[in-house]
N, C-alpha and C positions, 0 to 999 in steps of 0.2 A: 386530869385525863381529857375532859372536854375542851380545855384550854389548848392542850397540845394538838388535838385534832383540828381545832379552829385555825391554829397557827399553820398546820400542814396544808389545810385547804387553801388558806390565803397564799401560801408559797406556791402551791400548784397552780392557783388561778393567776398569780402574777407571772409565773413562767409561761403559762399558756398564752396569756395576753402578749407577753413579750415576743414569744416565737411567732405568734399570729401577726403581730405588727411587723416583725422582721421579715416574715415570709411575704407579706404584702409588698414590702419594698424590694425584695431581691427575687422571690420566686424559687428559691433553692429547694424548699421542702416539697413544693409541687413536682419539680423535676426529679427529686429523689424518690418520691412515692410512685411516680409514673414508671421510672426505670425499674424500681424494685418490684412493682407489681407486674410489669410485663415479663421480667425475668422469671418470676415465680410462676406466672401463667404458662410461659413457654416450657419451663422445667416440668410442669404437670402435664401439659398437653402433648408433648413430644412422645412420651411413652404410650400415651393413649392412641396417637396416630399410628405408631409402629404396630401396636396390637391390632388395630383395625386393618392396616395394610396386609399384615401377615395372615389374618383371618380371611381377608378377601382373596389374596393369592392362593391360599390353600383351597378355597372354594372353587375358584375358576380353573385352577390348574389340575386339581386332583379329583374333584367331585363333579363339578359342572361339565368339565371337559371329557368325562367318560362318554357321554352322548356325542359330543363333538368328534371324539376319536372314532366312534363307530360310523358317524356320518362321513368322516374323512376317508375311512377305509372303503366305504361304499362308493364314494366319488372316484377314488383311485382305481377301483375295479371297473367302474363305468368308463373311466378314461382309457384304460387298457383295451377294453372291449371296442371303444370307438376308434382307437388307433388301428386295431386289427381290421375293423370294418372299413376304415379309410384305405388301408393298404390293399384290402381285397377289391374295393371299388376301383382304385387306381389300376390294379392288375387287370380287372375286367375291362376298363376303358382302353388300356394298351392293347389287350387282345382284340377288342372290338375294332380298333384302328387297323391292326394287322389284317384282320379278316376282311375288312372293307376293302383294303388294298388288294388282297387276293381275289376278291370277287370282281374287281375291275379287269382281271385277266380275261382277255378275249381268246377263247379256244379256236384254233384253226379249223377250217371245214373238215368234216369226217373224223374229228377227234372229240372224244369226251373227256371231261375233267373229273378227277377223284381227289378229294381233299384227304390229308393225313397229317397227324401230329408227330413231331420228332420226339422219340423216347430217349435217345442217348446219341453221343457223338464219339467217333473214334478217329481223332485227328492228332496231328503232332509228330514229332520225330521218332517216337517209339511205337507208332501204329504200323502194322503191316500194310493195311490199306486205309486210304482216306475214305471213311464211310459214315453214313448216318443210319440209325435204326428207327424205323417208323412203325406206327401202330396198325398198319394194314397189311394183310397177307393174301394167301391164296383164297381164303374164304370170302374175301372182298373182290375177287376177280383179278388180282394183281398177277402179272407174269414178268418173266425176265425181259430186260431191255426196254421196259416202259420208261419214257422220259420223266424226270422229276424236274419241276420248274417252280418259279415264283413270279410275282408280278414284275420283278426286276430282271430276271434272266434265267438261264439254264442252271440247275443245280447239279445234275448228273443223270444217271440211269439206274434202274433197279437191276441188280445182278444176282441177288440170292433171295428166294421167297420161301417163307415158312407159312404155316397155316394162319397164324395170327399176327405175324410181323414180317418185315422185310428189311434188306439192307440196300442202301443206295450208294453207288460208287460215285464219288464227287469228281467234278471237272479238274480239281487240283491233284488228283491221283495220277502218278505216272502211267498207269494202265488204261487211263481214259483218253480216248481220241475222238474228236468231233470234227466233221467236215464243215467248214464255214465259208462264208462270202463276206467281202467288205460291203457294208451297207451302202456306201456311195460309189466305190470303184468297181464293185462286183468281182473283185479278184478272189480266187479260190485259195484255200489253205486248209491245213489240218491243225487243230488246237490240241496240244499235248500238255498234260499236267506235269509239274516239276516237283510236287511234294508240298508239305505244309509250309505256309508262310513264304512261298516262292511264287514268282510270276509264272504265267503260262508261256509256253513256246508255240509259235505258229510256224509249222514246217511246210515245205513244198510250195513256197510262194515264189513264182518265177522272178528272175533277176530283173527283167525289164517291165514287170507288171506294176501298175499304179496302185499304191496303197499309202494312206496318210496316217500320221500320228494323231491319236485321238479319235480315229474312225472306230465305229462300232462294228464288231464282227457278229454276224447272225448265221444260224444254221442253214446249210445249203439244201437239206432234204435228201441228200444222196443216200442210197441204200434203204431208205424208209425208216431209219431208226429214230430220227427226230423230224418233226414237221418243219417245213421251210419257213424261215424268217424270224426265229426266236433269238433274241440277243444273247450272246455268250460271254464276250469279253470286249475290252477296249484296248486298241493298239497303244502301246506305251513308247516303244522305241523301234526304229528301223535302221538296219545297217546292211549296206551292200558290200559283199565280199569280192575280192579280185580272183579268188581261186574256187568259187562255188557257183553253181548254176542257180542257186536259190538265195533269196534274201534272208537275213537273220532278223526275225521279228519277235519281239517280246510284247506280251499283252497282260493285262490284269483282269481277273474275273470280275464280273458285275455283281456277284452274289458272295457275301461273306458266310461261309458254312458255320462259323462259330456263333453267329447271331440268329440262326434259323430256329424257329419253333413250330412252324407249319410249312408244308410243301404241297404242291399240286402234282398229281400224276396224270399223265396223258395216255389215252388208249384209243386205238382206231375202232370206230364204230361202223364206218361205211367203207368196205374194201374196194368198192368200185371207184371211189373218188380219192382214196388214199394213195400215197406214193408207193413205189415198189417195196414190198415187205422185205425185211432183213432175212438173211439166209439162216440165222441162228448161230452163226459163227462170227463173233465180233471182229476177229482178226481179218477174216475174209472180206467182210464188209468194208473195213478200212482199206484193204488192199485195192478194192474196187474203186474207192474214192481216189486213192493214190494213182491208179492207172489212168483215171480220168484227167487228173491234174498233169500227169506226164504227157498225155496226148495233147493237152492244151499248151504245155511248154514247148513241145516239139512241132507244133503247128506252124504255119507260115508266119503268123504274127509273132510268135514267141521266138522263132529262130533268128529274127532280124537283130536281136541284141546279143547273140552268142558270139564267142570268138570265131575267127575265120576258120581255124582247123576243125571246129565242131559243127560248122554249118554244112548242110547237105550240098552236094555238087549241083550246079545249075544244069538243067536239061536232063536230069536223071529220069524224068518222066515226061517224054516228048508229047504225050497225048494231052496233058493237062497244063504243061508249062511250069509245073512246080514239083518239088520233091515229094514223093509219097510219104504219108505219115506213118509212124510206127504201128498204128492200128491197122492200116492197109497192108503193111508188110507182114504183120502177124497173121492177118486173115488170108493172104496169099500163101504163106508158108503152111498154114493149117490145111488149106484146100489142096495144096500139093501133096501133103502127107496122106490126106484122105484118099486122093486119086491113086497113089501108089498102093 
């Protein structure tokens, strides 16, 4: 037995020395052991890494992120609040800009200014009247026919008053008529609304009167309804007809009623300096303006451009050397009737 063990040990030692010597020469055993060891280590460590990663993800995504989720919810709420605050600040800035422009409006002498906000609009093809509803009424001193304006131009006039609100008839409404003058040419006319999204018509402009495209039309102050000199519209096109005594003038309003949020209302405060007050009948006031324009048309300067058959006969009035005006004829006829 001891002899066999000795022989076995000697065989093992011989094999070891042989392998050691062979490994020193070739290095195969070192490469094999390195590759085998790394494979074994990787096989053992990969499951351990997977367990660690899974545990870490579970912690950060489901346990630790509970607080992060709460913080995220709070941040989103703050973000929405800041967005609302930003929108409110922008709206306030826009309102401030509009009010600053309105404050630049210089009220004519003997007129006071009353500010008002627009509550609703009634415009478009289905509206009976082109109107605005404002938040001032009889309790604020508003009355019918008070002019409504902005820093840009005339909006219209108050035509219906309630205790706390009023309706403003817009210049675009066909029932609205405003006596105007050309800002440069000083030619008279009547601005008439044509409805929603349509230009304005300027009636009773004499055929030979000077008027220019692009010219601003301002209120003439006739009948005292509007103060003199307020911008109303801009002349867009002018066409002279061969069969009419008047020019066909189209203008565009200076104020877009669909964009209005605030308006200014004008009221007379000094009757002594104010123009002649309106009669209370808008149609009669407009007819007075039309009569004045017809007198201008039939005057000596206006008749020079009329057809020959429409001109008054020369020497009709030997005392003055010119034909009497329709106003003189009307006055003479009235005096004659009174005498009778």
